[in-house]
C-alpha angles and dihedrals in degrees: 000000000000113000117215113194118194119194107208133034101218126119095288097047094044093045088051093050093048094049094046088052092051090055104034149014095237118144108260127194125180117197121198133167095187106062135350094234134035117264136180106262093197090062096060092096092056091054090055091046091053097245092119142005121247092252088060088064090064108088093193129058113242091250091058093085097052092043090054093043094242109145117216121207116191099205143099125258109227100176142012116210102190095180088064096030087235136137122208113212128206093261088054093251115138130223126197123215137186094197122020125200120191110209101153097140124204142318127211115266121247120185102200098269114168107257096019092130097050121122110270093037114109148147125226107238112087131057086244089060089056091049091050092047090051090053096045093047093065095082101014119136100172138014131198119204118199119203131041105236139106096282090050094055091046090053091048091053091048094051094044088054087062092047091248108146113238133207111194118204113202119182095203129073089252136022110277088357094162091062108027123063113240098263094057094038091056091046089055093044088058092046092052091051091048087059089061095256115146097230114196112190123198089019124136130198115240103176146334117238124220132219121220091275097056094258126130112262103166146353127231118213124213089256088060099253115146115215116191114224142142099208123054116187113200104200101158095133133280137268132207112281098230108123090122090066097060094103095040127094092239107119115241137174113170086326136012105295114238139170126228089282089056090245121146125214089271118077113248093015119109137171130208139172128019094344095056119095121196114225087222121024118247106244110306093339122115120256088243119039118189092191126131098226096046089053089054092047092050089052091051093047095047092048087061092051093047092051096052105276104099107203135164122247106252115177095184122209118000116254135158141167137200142161126241100197099295100345112096117213128200131175130189125183117349128322109165123211087227108032117243117240091259095046133094123187134205118201129193124178126184117235089245090068088226101094130051143156130199120188123193123203140166111272094218104037101025088229112163109247105173151322138224117202127190122190091354123095117222134187116255093209093058095055094038089057094043090053093046092049090044091230123187125259089247089056090056096043091050093049102043086117090065091047093051123109098174117083093209094053109067094039091058115022111021095087092042090055093047092048092050091046093050092046091051097044106028089149090068094057096038 
């Protein structure tokens, strides 16, 4: 019986195992060094904030794995010997495979700052990070978060919920300035400050200072300012978690290099999820995508290939969503922070400063290219269809009511948006 071994029990590895089991009776083993059972990584913040217990983040009962004949190994892979189709684990035991899938996810970035390995310095990715944060929060009187991305703002919200004051160091001129156009970035800057976060833009970390017990006691910025703190959150992005492959003959760059079928350079070895890197990007997407839903889609696609129906991974149109404290954000298609030469953008912001929409379209053809929405819920299906059908920007503006998912929205703002759009771009509707 063919043995499929999956390294990593995140969303991509577990989705793969479930879908292989639905289609076949192959032997399946999942190895993880992080937790014994799969959990929802995106729910970690809600455990800390007291909205749920850790066991609520586990979508499957512990008996699910045995019932579905999926063997779980709680151990760390130290080495992959592809010539012998063998894994060496941290206790020196060996495990043979017929097909190997690397699904080891990400690890938090560190950029060699002095003091980055002190006690009290952490990322927010693994369950162990949450456990450390819980411990450090007991006597904390100030936290500094470094890095202006989605994980940083989640960590800020978590700490504020425990009444721990937060200073947020962001290298860019605006929060998430590499992704959000200026209008939305400024809206979110303001929102962060309203939640009593000390937001420092264009501020870089220089080093982290230690007390006599090897615990973080302050950070020093590049301008020389010393900020006292006993928690330092390093949320400057993540990188593929693939150090254990450095002596193997599996080709890597930043991640494990794969083709559209998620195959590596070695026969019978595959990679999926955050640790997989496409040789050539798919459309405008990045070569590595540390996104929950793409990990799930890769697991589903590879399960087809491994059970006899070889198909390419095709993630479809880009979309994503997040929450900035209590402002929900969605994006569909492509809206660039700095518009491309072929792109025009229309921006509407409500006077409350809590709701906004930016629509991107082609300057020559008026084709709808993408939308950002803040504080307004929109239907995924509507924009997915509009992008597939290559509809015009007028088509989308005139049907925002259909796209809407938020009962307050179309009653109040839909006409206002259309009027502003038509006033701004009369030539389009001429």
